[in-house]
C-alpha positions, 0 to 999 in steps of 0.5 A: 683661674679666669681672675689671675690670668685677667689680672695677670693680662692687665697689669702686664699691658699697665707697665708697657704702657698699653690700653685698658682692656674693655671687659668683651676683650677680658671677656672673648681671652679669657673665658671663650678662648681659654674654654678651647685650650686644652689646658682650660677646657675645663672651664667648659663644665662649669657655668658662664655667669661666676667666670663672668662676675670675676670679670665684672669685679676686675673690672669695677678695680678700675679705680685703682692702680693696676686694674684693669678699666 
């Protein structure tokens, strides 16, 4: 979920010509804030490490088109 939501967000920003998101912004939006929603509260039941790693992986895609950073 974290990867898919973040990728969709980054692609939308890319298409609209907005500034690329940094890793801390993505973590805040798609881990910290997501855990506070009813739809994603189950994320609180798992370790943050794999969630953060998925965003690190997305961030490393930076050289490819439509990636976040």
